[in-house]
N, C-alpha and C positions, 0 to 999 in steps of 0.2 A: 401722841406724835411718834412717828417711827421713821427710821432711815435704814436702808439696807447698807451693809458695810462689808469689808473684807479685813480679816486679821492680818496685820503686817508683822507684828512681833509679840512674843510672850515673855513676860518677866515673872518672878515668883509671885507677885501680888497684883499684877495688872496686865492688861493687853493693850496694845496700840491698834486702833481700828481706823481705816480709811473710809469716809463716807463722801458721797457727792451731794452737795447741796445745790438744788436747782431753783431758779427763781420762778416766780408764778408765770412768767411769759413762756416758759417752756411748754405749758399745756395749751397755749394758743395755737390755732390752726395756721397763723401767719408768721409764727416766730422765726422761721427759717428765712423769710423774705425781709423782715425789718431789721435784724441785726441787734435787737436789744435782749434776746434770750441769753441767759447767763447761767453757768454752772461752775462750781468751784469745789475742789477737793479739800477736805479738812481731815486732819488726823486728831483723833481723840484718844487720850490715855485714860482708860477706864479701869479703876480698881475692882478686882474680882477675888473671891476666895478659893476658886477652883480652877486655876489655870490649865491643869491636866486635862480638863474636858474640851479644850480648844486646840486647834492646830493652825499653823501659819497658812494663809491662803483660804481658810474656811470662810464661807459666806455666812454672815450673822445679821441679826436684826437688833438695831439700837433703839431703845424705847425710853421715853419719858412721859409721865402722865400728863393729861391734858391740862389739868389745873396747875401743875408745875410749869408747864410750858407757857401758860398764860401769865403766871407770875413772873417768869423770866422776861417775857415781853414787856411787862410793866416796868421792871427795873431797867432793862436795856434800852427801851425805845420811848415808852409813853411818859414816864416820869421826867426824863431829861428833856423831852419835848415841852412838856407843861412847865418846867422850870425855866427854860429859855424864854418862852412866851411871857410867863409871869414877870420875870425880871426885866425883859424888854419893855413891857407895857407899863410896869411899876415905875421904872426909871424914867421913861418918857413922860409919864404923867407927873413926875416930880419936877419937870422942867429942866432936867439935865440935858447938856448938849449931846448931839448925835455921837461923836466920838467916845464920850464917857459912857453913854448907853450901851454902845457896842462893847467897849472894854469890860464893863460890869456883867454884861450878859455872858460873854466868853469866860470871864473869870469865875462866874457862878457855875458854869459847866465843868471847868477845870476843878473846882472845889468838890463838885458831885463825883467826878471820877476818882479823885483822891478819897472820898468816903467810901466808894465802892472798893477801892484797893484795900482800905483798912478792914472792910467787912468781908473780904474775899473768902476766908476760912469758913465764916458762918453761911455765906451764900452758897458756897460749894456743898456744904452738908445738906442744904435745902433742895438742892437739884441733883439728886442721885439718878443715874441712868441704870437701866437693866439691859441685859445682853442675853440673847438666845440664839442658838444656831438656826439658820433658816430652814424651814420645812419641818419643824418640830414644835411641840408644845412646851419644850423645856424653858424654864424661866428662872434666871438667877438674879435675885435683887441685889443691887450693888450698894 
């Protein structure tokens, strides 16, 4: 998975890169008519060993391996969705009232997010990004 970006600032051990994340609707031929197409600018702080190789305003390519991207999708979207469904079905099957089912379902999501917060350092080390200037074969593993 790759995104084009622009370097906004350079620090001794990292660079801030602005990328534009575009929804899947943007590739649709009718996206300009329906109004659902969405794009959003994100700023990433990417650690690097060689900040002298980059300049402010330089176009770059931000990459994450496909397997790491799929793992990130699992942690961010699929696992919490499965958790919500499992808790909702399980608590409903246990005969609990609807307000209690809703409360326990959202409480389980809150606990999951708290778990992600505690695992943040470990997860950040699993999802390293690489940065390379656009138009070159240069590849710095981060």
